[in-house]
N, C-alpha and C positions, 0 to 999 in steps of 0.2 A: 504493500499499500504506500510505502514511503516514496516510491518512484513517481506517484501521481500527486504528491503533496504540492509541489510547486506549480504545476499546471492548474490543479484545482483551486489553489490560492489565487492565481492570476485570474481565473474565470470568475470567481466570487468577488473579487476586488473590481473587475470590469463591470460586473452586474451592479454592484453598489454605486459605482461612479455614474453608470448609465442612468440609474434611478435618480441620482442627485441632479443630473443634467435634465432629466425629464421634469423634475419638479421645478427647476429653475426656469425652463422655457415653456412649460405648460401649466399655467395657473389653474386651468380647470382640473387637471390631475392632483395638483396641490390641494385645491379645495375638496375634491373628492376624499383624498387621504385624510385631511384634517376633519372632515364631517365624521369619519369612522373613529378618528383619534378622540373624539368627544366621548366615546364609550370608555369609561375608566378601567375596564379590564385590561386595555392596552397599557395603561399607566402601571398596573401591578405586574404585568408580565414582563415588561421591558427590563426591569432591573434583574430579574431572574436570569437573564441571558449572561449575566457576569459569571455565573457558575460555569457554564461550558466554555466561556471565553478563557477563564483562568485555568480550567482543566486542560484545553488544548494548548495554552502557553506552557503549562507544566510539562505537557507531552511533547512540546516542541513541534506542533503541527501548525504551519502556516495555513494550510487549507481549513482546519478546524477553526482557527481564529478568524479568517476572512468569511467563512461561512456564517459564524455566530454574528459578526458584524452585519452581514447582509440580512439575517433574521431580525436583529435589532432595528435596522432601517425599515424593514417591511412590516414589523409587527404593529406599527401604528395603524394599519388598515386591515388587520386580520379580522377584526370583529365588526358586526353590522352597526350601522349608524343608529344611535340611541333614539328612542321616540321622544324622551325628555331629557333636558340637560340642566344641571344645576347652573344657576347664573354666574357663580364665581369661577366654574370650570369653563363656561363660555368666555368670560372676560380674560382669563388666563391663556386660553388657546388663541384668542384673537391677538393678545400681545405677542405670543410666539410667531404667529403668521405675519403680523406687521414687522417683527423683528427680522424675520427671514426675508421678507420681500421689500423691506425698506432700503435706504441708502446705506452702502458699505464704505465707511471710512477706515482709516488705519487703526484707530482705537477698537472699533468694533471687530476688525479682522483679528487683531492680537488677542482680544477677549475670547473670541469663538475658537481660536487655535488651541486654547486650553483643553478643549474636549479631546481632539485627537492626541495631543501631547500627554494628557492624563491616561488615555487608553494605552498609549505606547508604553508609558512607564509601568502601568499595571501588567501588561504582557511581559515586559522585560523582568519585572520582579519575579514572576512565577516562572518565566523561562530559565532564570538563573536560580530558581528554587529558594528564593528569599521570601518565605511565607509572610513574616511580620511586616516586611516593607510592602509586600502586595496587599495585605489586609488594611494597612495604613492608607495606601493609595485608594482602595476601595472606599474606606470611610470618607476620605477627602472628596471623592467624586460625588458621593451622596450629599455630604455637607455642602459642597460647591453648587450643586444643582439647586438645593433648597435656598442657599444664600442668594444666588443669582436670581432665582424666581421671585423672592420676596423683595430683594433690592431694586429689581427693574420692573416687575409686574405689580409691585404694591401688595395690598391685601389679597388679590386674587392669586398671587404666588404661593400663598399658604396652602392652597389646595393640593400641592405636591408633597407636603410634609409627611402625610400618612403613607402614601404609596412608596415614597423614597425611604422612609424609616423602616417600614416593614421589609422592603426589598433588601435593604442593607443588613438587616438582622438575619434574614434567611440566608443571604449570600455569605456572610461572615461565618455562620454556623456550618453550612453545607461545604464551603470551600475548606475551611479549617479541618473539618472532619474528614473530607475526602482526601485531602492531601496528606494528612498525617497517617490515615489508613494506607494509602499508597506507599508511603515511606516505610511503614512497618511490613508491608509485604516484600519490599525490596531487600530488607535486612534479613 
């Protein structure tokens, strides 16, 4: 399976990039995806993808990492559009859409680059089997998402606190247990 790792990694990376460009150039597609992202099940499932992300980094599988990132990108529209949406959720997601489709200056670009940088650091931590650094980065990502949401979206940003906190707790527990179990098997 190792011989397919790089080609699969390239394939899923190209799929993710294609989806990103599709969202940039097709606002109807972006609106369609965000309408489904109003279903908060997608808010709860997205942090859980950190578990396979860390697992594949620990196993040093670029294909697994890139596949997991593709799943994170697409999971926002896996669930049907909800019939009713809480006002605070609507306000927060409208802020996110406005952020993504608004003007992009240097400050916004640098701030947004924190996302791929933090995911890269998370992957490197587990790739190098530095569990504590990886768990710390994981906590930083969750706290950063909540902080960004509240700082920039105001009160509506508080709607992310419960999904981010529950996701962090589940991820910390499962990643820690999985990796310590894997290490015991190797010894």
